[in-house]
N, CA, C and O atoms as CSV, one atom per row, in Angstrom:
chain,resi,resn,atom,element,x,y,z
A,1,MET,N,N,41.511,2.357,54.433
A,1,MET,CA,C,41.404,3.684,53.833
A,1,MET,C,C,40.107,4.313,54.072
A,1,MET,O,O,39.079,3.731,53.726
A,2,LYS,N,N,40.076,5.427,54.623
A,2,LYS,CA,C,38.803,6.066,54.863
A,2,LYS,C,C,38.383,6.936,53.615
A,2,LYS,O,O,39.194,7.586,52.954
A,3,ILE,N,N,37.135,6.882,53.384
A,3,ILE,CA,C,36.369,7.832,52.294
A,3,ILE,C,C,36.383,9.315,52.830
A,3,ILE,O,O,35.948,9.608,53.944
A,4,PRO,N,N,36.871,10.147,52.023
A,4,PRO,CA,C,36.717,11.585,52.465
A,4,PRO,C,C,35.233,12.008,52.624
A,4,PRO,O,O,34.325,11.539,51.938
A,5,GLU,N,N,35.083,12.898,53.551
A,5,GLU,CA,C,33.591,13.322,53.840
A,5,GLU,C,C,32.907,13.896,52.723
A,5,GLU,O,O,31.689,13.771,52.601
A,6,ILE,N,N,33.697,14.592,51.802
A,6,ILE,CA,C,33.089,15.367,50.633
A,6,ILE,C,C,32.537,14.318,49.768
A,6,ILE,O,O,31.421,14.519,49.289
A,7,ILE,N,N,33.147,13.247,49.502
A,7,ILE,CA,C,32.671,12.189,48.531
A,7,ILE,C,C,31.603,11.523,49.123
A,7,ILE,O,O,30.677,11.194,48.382
A,8,LYS,N,N,31.542,11.252,50.343
A,8,LYS,CA,C,30.339,10.628,51.063
A,8,LYS,C,C,29.185,11.469,50.776
A,8,LYS,O,O,28.189,11.019,50.211
A,9,THR,N,N,29.305,12.779,51.181
A,9,THR,CA,C,28.155,13.778,51.108
A,9,THR,C,C,27.748,13.939,49.604
A,9,THR,O,O,26.553,13.961,49.310
A,10,GLY,N,N,28.729,14.051,48.641
A,10,GLY,CA,C,28.325,14.229,47.260
A,10,GLY,C,C,27.493,12.987,46.737
A,10,GLY,O,O,26.566,13.171,45.949
A,11,PHE,N,N,27.823,11.746,47.173
A,11,PHE,CA,C,27.098,10.596,46.763
A,11,PHE,C,C,25.792,10.452,47.351
A,11,PHE,O,O,24.862,10.086,46.632
A,12,VAL,N,N,25.603,10.703,48.610
A,12,VAL,CA,C,24.362,10.776,49.284
A,12,VAL,C,C,23.413,11.853,48.732
A,12,VAL,O,O,22.201,11.642,48.705
A,13,ASN,N,N,23.930,12.966,48.306
A,13,ASN,CA,C,23.139,13.993,47.762
A,13,ASN,C,C,22.604,13.831,46.405
A,13,ASN,O,O,21.557,14.331,45.994
A,14,SER,N,N,23.570,12.947,45.621
A,14,SER,CA,C,23.327,12.797,44.080
A,14,SER,C,C,22.525,11.367,43.909
A,14,SER,O,O,21.946,11.127,42.849
A,15,ALA,N,N,22.520,10.550,44.860
A,15,ALA,CA,C,21.966,9.252,44.763
A,15,ALA,C,C,20.363,9.289,44.244
A,15,ALA,O,O,19.914,8.534,43.382
A,16,PRO,N,N,19.709,10.175,44.848
A,16,PRO,CA,C,18.265,10.159,44.199
A,16,PRO,C,C,18.182,10.591,42.792
A,16,PRO,O,O,17.467,10.021,41.968
A,17,TRP,N,N,19.023,11.738,42.503
A,17,TRP,CA,C,19.149,12.053,41.024
A,17,TRP,C,C,19.614,11.090,40.207
A,17,TRP,O,O,19.127,11.042,39.077
A,18,LEU,N,N,20.530,10.230,40.542
A,18,LEU,CA,C,21.146,8.921,39.811
A,18,LEU,C,C,19.876,8.014,39.551
A,18,LEU,O,O,19.633,7.570,38.429
A,19,LEU,N,N,19.140,7.782,40.573
A,19,LEU,CA,C,17.991,6.823,40.454
A,19,LEU,C,C,17.055,7.373,39.456
A,19,LEU,O,O,16.591,6.639,38.584
A,20,VAL,N,N,16.752,8.622,39.533
A,20,VAL,CA,C,15.817,9.274,38.638
A,20,VAL,C,C,16.250,9.177,37.179
A,20,VAL,O,O,15.462,8.925,36.267
A,21,LEU,N,N,17.575,9.399,37.015
A,21,LEU,CA,C,18.173,9.320,35.596
A,21,LEU,C,C,18.058,7.992,35.037
A,21,LEU,O,O,17.780,7.810,33.851
A,22,VAL,N,N,18.285,6.974,35.944
A,22,VAL,CA,C,18.227,5.434,35.534
A,22,VAL,C,C,16.887,5.074,35.249
A,22,VAL,O,O,16.719,4.315,34.295
A,23,PHE,N,N,15.808,5.502,35.944
A,23,PHE,CA,C,14.394,5.259,35.776
A,23,PHE,C,C,13.899,5.949,34.481
A,23,PHE,O,O,13.145,5.372,33.696
A,24,LEU,N,N,14.353,7.197,34.294
A,24,LEU,CA,C,13.912,7.798,33.017
A,24,LEU,C,C,14.583,7.191,31.801
A,24,LEU,O,O,13.950,7.148,30.746
A,25,SER,N,N,15.661,6.779,31.863
A,25,SER,CA,C,16.390,6.171,30.721
A,25,SER,C,C,15.722,4.786,30.435
A,25,SER,O,O,15.566,4.400,29.277
A,26,TYR,N,N,15.332,4.050,31.511
A,26,TYR,CA,C,14.650,2.737,31.407
A,26,TYR,C,C,13.309,2.916,30.725
A,26,TYR,O,O,13.006,2.209,29.765
A,27,ALA,N,N,12.469,3.886,31.222
A,27,ALA,CA,C,11.135,4.373,30.822
A,27,ALA,C,C,11.281,4.742,29.419
A,27,ALA,O,O,10.461,4.234,28.655
A,28,GLY,N,N,12.207,5.566,28.896
A,28,GLY,CA,C,12.399,5.979,27.539
A,28,GLY,C,C,12.769,4.841,26.647
A,28,GLY,O,O,12.368,4.897,25.484
A,29,ALA,N,N,13.408,3.918,26.995
A,29,ALA,CA,C,13.693,2.817,26.268
A,29,ALA,C,C,12.481,1.861,26.090
A,29,ALA,O,O,12.234,1.346,25.000
A,30,GLU,N,N,11.797,1.663,27.109
A,30,GLU,CA,C,10.593,0.786,27.028
A,30,GLU,C,C,9.442,1.460,26.207
A,30,GLU,O,O,8.719,0.778,25.481
A,31,ILE,N,N,9.284,2.853,26.343
A,31,ILE,CA,C,8.274,3.494,25.529
A,31,ILE,C,C,8.895,3.381,23.927
A,31,ILE,O,O,8.083,3.070,23.056
A,32,ASN,N,N,9.935,3.562,23.637
A,32,ASN,CA,C,10.485,3.486,22.368
A,32,ASN,C,C,10.362,2.042,21.683
A,32,ASN,O,O,10.160,1.876,20.480
A,33,SER,N,N,10.512,1.038,22.618
A,33,SER,CA,C,10.290,-0.270,22.227
A,33,SER,C,C,8.822,-0.631,21.724
A,33,SER,O,O,8.538,-1.273,20.713
A,34,ARG,N,N,7.961,-0.077,22.650
A,34,ARG,CA,C,6.617,-0.297,22.415
A,34,ARG,C,C,6.088,0.442,21.112
A,34,ARG,O,O,5.308,-0.114,20.339
A,35,ILE,N,N,6.532,1.645,20.933
A,35,ILE,CA,C,6.284,2.394,19.728
A,35,ILE,C,C,6.759,1.612,18.464
A,35,ILE,O,O,5.992,1.473,17.511
A,36,ASN,N,N,7.883,1.159,18.457
A,36,ASN,CA,C,8.416,0.376,17.304
A,36,ASN,C,C,7.629,-0.835,16.997
A,36,ASN,O,O,7.402,-1.099,15.816
A,37,SER,N,N,7.145,-1.675,18.034
A,37,SER,CA,C,6.429,-2.712,17.758
A,37,SER,C,C,4.966,-2.454,17.248
A,37,SER,O,O,4.413,-3.202,16.442
A,38,ALA,N,N,4.406,-1.367,17.767
A,38,ALA,CA,C,3.132,-1.033,17.409
A,38,ALA,C,C,3.114,-0.316,15.945
A,38,ALA,O,O,2.066,-0.315,15.298
A,39,GLU,N,N,4.281,0.284,15.445
A,39,GLU,CA,C,4.490,0.921,14.394
A,39,GLU,C,C,3.900,-0.045,13.040
A,39,GLU,O,O,3.256,0.389,12.084
A,40,HIS,N,N,4.310,-1.403,13.269
A,40,HIS,CA,C,4.047,-2.216,12.063
A,40,HIS,C,C,2.904,-3.256,12.391
A,40,HIS,O,O,2.752,-4.267,11.705
A,41,ALA,N,N,2.165,-2.973,13.401
A,41,ALA,CA,C,0.941,-3.826,13.772
A,41,ALA,C,C,-0.083,-3.784,12.638
A,41,ALA,O,O,-0.511,-4.820,12.131
A,42,TYR,N,N,-0.439,-2.652,12.278
A,42,TYR,CA,C,-1.429,-2.574,11.340
A,42,TYR,C,C,-1.064,-3.246,9.836
A,42,TYR,O,O,-1.849,-4.036,9.312
A,43,PRO,N,N,0.028,-2.910,9.281
A,43,PRO,CA,C,0.552,-3.570,8.123
A,43,PRO,C,C,0.562,-5.113,8.248
A,43,PRO,O,O,0.171,-5.839,7.334
A,44,ARG,N,N,1.009,-5.552,9.376
A,44,ARG,CA,C,1.093,-6.963,9.653
A,44,ARG,C,C,-0.391,-7.544,9.673
A,44,ARG,O,O,-0.644,-8.588,9.072
A,45,ALA,N,N,-1.218,-6.949,10.273
A,45,ALA,CA,C,-2.727,-7.434,10.318
A,45,ALA,C,C,-3.302,-7.512,8.928
A,45,ALA,O,O,-3.921,-8.505,8.547
A,46,VAL,N,N,-3.087,-6.423,8.156
A,46,VAL,CA,C,-3.663,-6.482,6.743
A,46,VAL,C,C,-2.973,-7.486,5.972
A,46,VAL,O,O,-3.685,-8.168,5.235
A,47,VAL,N,N,-1.650,-7.734,5.989
A,47,VAL,CA,C,-1.154,-8.776,5.156
A,47,VAL,C,C,-1.562,-10.243,5.731
A,47,VAL,O,O,-2.052,-11.090,4.984
A,48,SER,N,N,-1.342,-10.462,7.005
A,48,SER,CA,C,-1.824,-11.704,7.583
A,48,SER,C,C,-3.146,-12.124,7.217
A,48,SER,O,O,-3.357,-13.273,6.828
A,49,TYR,N,N,-4.213,-11.101,7.337
A,49,TYR,CA,C,-5.472,-11.328,6.961
A,49,TYR,C,C,-5.703,-11.759,5.378
A,49,TYR,O,O,-6.423,-12.693,5.023
A,50,GLY,N,N,-5.047,-11.006,4.612
A,50,GLY,CA,C,-5.104,-11.240,3.244
A,50,GLY,C,C,-4.542,-12.467,2.800
A,50,GLY,O,O,-4.943,-13.013,1.772
A,51,LEU,N,N,-3.524,-12.994,3.603
A,51,LEU,CA,C,-2.825,-14.291,3.025
A,51,LEU,C,C,-3.218,-15.479,3.920
A,51,LEU,O,O,-2.502,-16.476,4.006
A,52,ALA,N,N,-4.370,-15.341,4.576
A,52,ALA,CA,C,-4.777,-16.524,5.552
A,52,ALA,C,C,-5.095,-17.708,4.660
A,52,ALA,O,O,-4.921,-18.842,5.106
A,53,ASN,N,N,-5.543,-17.525,3.450
A,53,ASN,CA,C,-5.895,-18.675,2.678
A,53,ASN,C,C,-4.856,-19.213,1.732
A,53,ASN,O,O,-5.093,-20.151,0.971
A,54,ALA,N,N,-3.682,-18.584,1.801
A,54,ALA,CA,C,-2.502,-19.220,0.990
A,54,ALA,C,C,-1.823,-20.042,1.857
A,54,ALA,O,O,-1.347,-19.640,2.919
A,55,LYS,N,N,-1.740,-21.400,1.380
A,55,LYS,CA,C,-1.213,-22.510,2.149
A,55,LYS,C,C,0.145,-22.683,1.650
A,55,LYS,O,O,0.952,-23.145,2.457
A,56,THR,N,N,0.560,-22.399,0.462
A,56,THR,CA,C,1.867,-22.897,-0.050
A,56,THR,C,C,2.489,-21.516,-0.504
A,56,THR,O,O,1.827,-20.482,-0.592
A,57,ASP,N,N,3.836,-21.621,-0.782
A,57,ASP,CA,C,4.473,-20.461,-1.267
A,57,ASP,C,C,4.041,-19.986,-2.644
A,57,ASP,O,O,4.041,-18.773,-2.851
A,58,ASP,N,N,3.679,-20.807,-3.586
A,58,ASP,CA,C,3.309,-20.513,-4.816
A,58,ASP,C,C,1.803,-19.829,-4.651
A,58,ASP,O,O,1.529,-18.874,-5.378
A,59,GLU,N,N,0.961,-20.254,-3.822
A,59,GLU,CA,C,-0.378,-19.570,-3.561
A,59,GLU,C,C,-0.073,-18.144,-3.101
A,59,GLU,O,O,-0.713,-17.212,-3.589
A,60,LEU,N,N,0.888,-17.928,-2.171
A,60,LEU,CA,C,1.272,-16.783,-1.594
A,60,LEU,C,C,1.737,-15.766,-2.619
A,60,LEU,O,O,1.331,-14.604,-2.618
A,61,ILE,N,N,2.573,-16.236,-3.462
A,61,ILE,CA,C,3.102,-15.404,-4.603
A,61,ILE,C,C,1.956,-15.032,-5.528
A,61,ILE,O,O,1.855,-13.880,-5.950
A,62,THR,N,N,1.115,-15.960,-5.840
A,62,THR,CA,C,-0.082,-15.717,-6.675
A,62,THR,C,C,-0.911,-14.742,-6.123
A,62,THR,O,O,-1.281,-13.806,-6.832
A,63,THR,N,N,-1.270,-14.831,-4.902
A,63,THR,CA,C,-2.057,-13.745,-4.211
A,63,THR,C,C,-1.510,-12.378,-4.315
A,63,THR,O,O,-2.232,-11.461,-4.704
A,64,VAL,N,N,-0.200,-12.175,-3.970
A,64,VAL,CA,C,0.464,-10.955,-4.055
A,64,VAL,C,C,0.456,-10.484,-5.488
A,64,VAL,O,O,0.189,-9.306,-5.724
A,65,GLU,N,N,0.717,-11.284,-6.404
A,65,GLU,CA,C,0.636,-10.731,-7.787
A,65,GLU,C,C,-0.726,-10.356,-8.308
A,65,GLU,O,O,-0.821,-9.468,-9.155
A,66,THR,N,N,-1.832,-11.014,-7.826
A,66,THR,CA,C,-3.173,-10.593,-7.992
A,66,THR,C,C,-3.412,-9.242,-7.396
A,66,THR,O,O,-3.975,-8.343,-8.022
A,67,TRP,N,N,-2.935,-9.111,-6.071
A,67,TRP,CA,C,-3.090,-7.781,-5.549
A,67,TRP,C,C,-2.549,-6.602,-6.324
A,67,TRP,O,O,-3.145,-5.550,-6.554
A,68,LYS,N,N,-1.243,-6.966,-6.715
A,68,LYS,CA,C,-0.403,-5.887,-7.528
A,68,LYS,C,C,-1.249,-5.559,-8.888
A,68,LYS,O,O,-1.468,-4.410,-9.271
A,69,ARG,N,N,-1.667,-6.671,-9.521
A,69,ARG,CA,C,-2.459,-6.633,-10.897
A,69,ARG,C,C,-3.703,-5.681,-10.684
A,69,ARG,O,O,-3.944,-4.724,-11.419
A,70,ASP,N,N,-4.451,-6.049,-9.611
A,70,ASP,CA,C,-5.724,-5.415,-9.373
A,70,ASP,C,C,-5.649,-4.169,-8.539
A,70,ASP,O,O,-6.649,-3.584,-8.121
A,71,ALA,N,N,-4.401,-3.789,-8.317
A,71,ALA,CA,C,-4.254,-2.291,-7.585
A,71,ALA,C,C,-4.899,-2.381,-6.290
A,71,ALA,O,O,-5.668,-1.465,-5.999
A,72,TRP,N,N,-4.714,-3.371,-5.419
A,72,TRP,CA,C,-5.167,-3.450,-4.048
A,72,TRP,C,C,-4.175,-2.683,-3.150
A,72,TRP,O,O,-3.179,-3.219,-2.665
A,73,GLY,N,N,-4.538,-1.296,-2.946
A,73,GLY,CA,C,-3.666,-0.434,-2.332
A,73,GLY,C,C,-3.134,-0.782,-1.034
A,73,GLY,O,O,-1.941,-0.762,-0.735
A,74,ALA,N,N,-4.283,-1.162,-0.141
A,74,ALA,CA,C,-3.954,-1.343,1.324
A,74,ALA,C,C,-3.102,-2.589,1.435
A,74,ALA,O,O,-2.327,-2.516,2.388
A,75,GLN,N,N,-3.023,-3.668,0.765
A,75,GLN,CA,C,-2.285,-4.790,0.959
A,75,GLN,C,C,-0.943,-4.526,0.280
A,75,GLN,O,O,0.075,-4.951,0.827
A,76,ILE,N,N,-0.863,-3.822,-0.929
A,76,ILE,CA,C,0.510,-3.592,-1.462
A,76,ILE,C,C,1.146,-2.711,-0.721
A,76,ILE,O,O,2.339,-2.916,-0.498
A,77,GLY,N,N,0.510,-1.555,-0.181
A,77,GLY,CA,C,1.086,-0.472,0.693
A,77,GLY,C,C,1.612,-1.127,1.932
A,77,GLY,O,O,2.718,-0.798,2.362
A,78,ALA,N,N,0.869,-2.056,2.546
A,78,ALA,CA,C,1.299,-2.725,3.698
A,78,ALA,C,C,2.633,-3.501,3.431
A,78,ALA,O,O,3.605,-3.399,4.179
A,79,LEU,N,N,2.606,-4.289,2.303
A,79,LEU,CA,C,3.797,-5.100,2.051
A,79,LEU,C,C,5.007,-4.091,1.730
A,79,LEU,O,O,6.160,-4.384,2.049
A,80,ARG,N,N,4.725,-3.046,1.168
A,80,ARG,CA,C,5.873,-2.105,0.874
A,80,ARG,C,C,6.513,-1.587,2.250
A,80,ARG,O,O,7.716,-1.537,2.506
A,81,VAL,N,N,5.547,-1.249,3.001
A,81,VAL,CA,C,6.169,-0.867,4.444
A,81,VAL,C,C,6.823,-1.885,5.176
A,81,VAL,O,O,7.815,-1.587,5.840
A,82,LEU,N,N,6.401,-3.044,5.144
A,82,LEU,CA,C,6.839,-4.201,5.732
A,82,LEU,C,C,8.265,-4.554,5.076
A,82,LEU,O,O,9.232,-4.760,5.809
A,83,CYS,N,N,8.353,-4.609,3.877
A,83,CYS,CA,C,9.484,-4.867,3.097
A,83,CYS,C,C,10.743,-3.874,3.380
A,83,CYS,O,O,11.897,-4.301,3.417
A,84,GLU,N,N,10.422,-2.580,3.564
A,84,GLU,CA,C,11.225,-1.662,3.990
A,84,GLU,C,C,11.670,-1.600,5.468
A,84,GLU,O,O,12.833,-1.352,5.787
A,85,LYS,N,N,10.686,-1.837,6.344
A,85,LYS,CA,C,10.910,-1.468,7.681
A,85,LYS,C,C,10.892,-2.853,8.664
A,85,LYS,O,O,11.318,-2.822,9.819
A,86,ASP,N,N,10.372,-3.991,8.070
A,86,ASP,CA,C,10.293,-5.158,8.854
A,86,ASP,C,C,10.465,-6.367,8.041
A,86,ASP,O,O,9.564,-7.194,7.896
A,87,ARG,N,N,11.675,-6.467,7.491
A,87,ARG,CA,C,11.866,-7.627,6.386
A,87,ARG,C,C,11.866,-8.884,6.934
A,87,ARG,O,O,11.604,-9.834,6.197
A,88,ASP,N,N,12.142,-9.087,8.242
A,88,ASP,CA,C,12.153,-10.399,8.931
A,88,ASP,C,C,10.684,-11.003,8.907
A,88,ASP,O,O,10.483,-12.206,8.744
A,89,TYR,N,N,9.683,-10.074,9.080
A,89,TYR,CA,C,8.281,-10.614,9.011
A,89,TYR,C,C,7.979,-11.046,7.510
A,89,TYR,O,O,7.353,-12.088,7.318
A,90,VAL,N,N,8.324,-10.422,6.657
A,90,VAL,CA,C,8.145,-10.740,5.285
A,90,VAL,C,C,8.796,-12.067,4.893
A,90,VAL,O,O,8.214,-12.902,4.200
A,91,ASN,N,N,10.036,-12.218,5.372
A,91,ASN,CA,C,10.702,-13.412,5.135
A,91,ASN,C,C,10.078,-14.596,5.860
A,91,ASN,O,O,10.220,-15.729,5.401
A,92,SER,N,N,9.391,-14.372,6.977
A,92,SER,CA,C,8.740,-15.369,7.714
A,92,SER,C,C,7.495,-15.942,7.091
A,92,SER,O,O,7.095,-17.046,7.463
A,93,LEU,N,N,6.830,-15.226,6.124
A,93,LEU,CA,C,5.682,-15.601,5.407
A,93,LEU,C,C,5.823,-16.973,4.692
A,93,LEU,O,O,4.881,-17.764,4.650
A,94,GLY,N,N,6.995,-17.220,4.149
A,94,GLY,CA,C,7.092,-18.470,3.291
A,94,GLY,C,C,8.398,-18.992,3.400
A,94,GLY,O,O,9.196,-18.615,4.258
A,95,GLY,N,N,8.653,-19.929,2.470
A,95,GLY,CA,C,10.028,-20.666,2.595
A,95,GLY,C,C,11.147,-19.799,1.934
A,95,GLY,O,O,11.111,-18.570,1.984
A,96,ASN,N,N,12.128,-20.487,1.321
A,96,ASN,CA,C,13.344,-19.891,0.761
A,96,ASN,C,C,12.961,-18.781,-0.320
A,96,ASN,O,O,12.320,-19.099,-1.321
A,97,ASP,N,N,13.335,-17.588,-0.108
A,97,ASP,CA,C,13.439,-16.681,-1.106
A,97,ASP,C,C,11.984,-16.147,-1.404
A,97,ASP,O,O,11.812,-15.419,-2.382
A,98,VAL,N,N,11.061,-16.452,-0.679
A,98,VAL,CA,C,9.678,-15.864,-0.809
A,98,VAL,C,C,9.671,-14.326,-0.489
A,98,VAL,O,O,9.107,-13.504,-1.212
A,99,GLY,N,N,10.352,-14.012,0.667
A,99,GLY,CA,C,10.307,-12.592,1.023
A,99,GLY,C,C,10.929,-11.814,0.015
A,99,GLY,O,O,10.435,-10.714,-0.232
A,100,ALA,N,N,12.063,-12.249,-0.692
A,100,ALA,CA,C,12.648,-11.304,-1.724
A,100,ALA,C,C,11.828,-11.317,-2.956
A,100,ALA,O,O,11.911,-10.355,-3.719
A,101,ARG,N,N,11.039,-12.318,-3.231
A,101,ARG,CA,C,10.160,-12.328,-4.388
A,101,ARG,C,C,8.908,-11.378,-4.117
A,101,ARG,O,O,8.503,-10.617,-4.996
A,102,ILE,N,N,8.367,-11.452,-2.970
A,102,ILE,CA,C,7.308,-10.577,-2.712
A,102,ILE,C,C,7.690,-9.121,-2.681
A,102,ILE,O,O,6.932,-8.258,-3.123
A,103,CYS,N,N,8.827,-8.858,-2.176
A,103,CYS,CA,C,9.312,-7.432,-2.190
A,103,CYS,C,C,9.612,-6.910,-3.512
A,103,CYS,O,O,9.410,-5.738,-3.833
A,104,ARG,N,N,10.116,-7.837,-4.301
A,104,ARG,CA,C,10.235,-7.492,-5.887
A,104,ARG,C,C,8.953,-7.254,-6.482
A,104,ARG,O,O,8.776,-6.257,-7.181
A,105,ILE,N,N,8.056,-8.077,-6.264
A,105,ILE,CA,C,6.630,-7.747,-6.878
A,105,ILE,C,C,6.031,-6.432,-6.478
A,105,ILE,O,O,5.493,-5.698,-7.307
A,106,THR,N,N,6.129,-6.132,-5.181
A,106,THR,CA,C,5.351,-4.934,-4.679
A,106,THR,C,C,6.129,-3.605,-5.024
A,106,THR,O,O,5.603,-2.516,-4.794
A,107,LYS,N,N,7.359,-3.702,-5.565
A,107,LYS,CA,C,8.063,-2.343,-5.788
A,107,LYS,C,C,7.308,-1.794,-7.011
A,107,LYS,O,O,7.610,-0.697,-7.482
């Protein structure tokens, strides 16, 4: 079966535009991915620096309770952002149920 001439011509003429659309779609997805990962970089840095000395889950919870009691705004604000937008990171800070306890404390 022979491909009609109009289909061949249409494909050849539109191929560069299709490549441009594919590239723009890929570039947009890549930029969006980088923005999303950078969005939580500062809150993660604040929390990880503040919790560097907490070795156990109890020390971690005690540190967060101290931040809350003493109104440490940067740390509590960072934890609130992470609890809302990046819960997996908060859950990774400690063992079972620590993420839920931290988020409950910071509310």
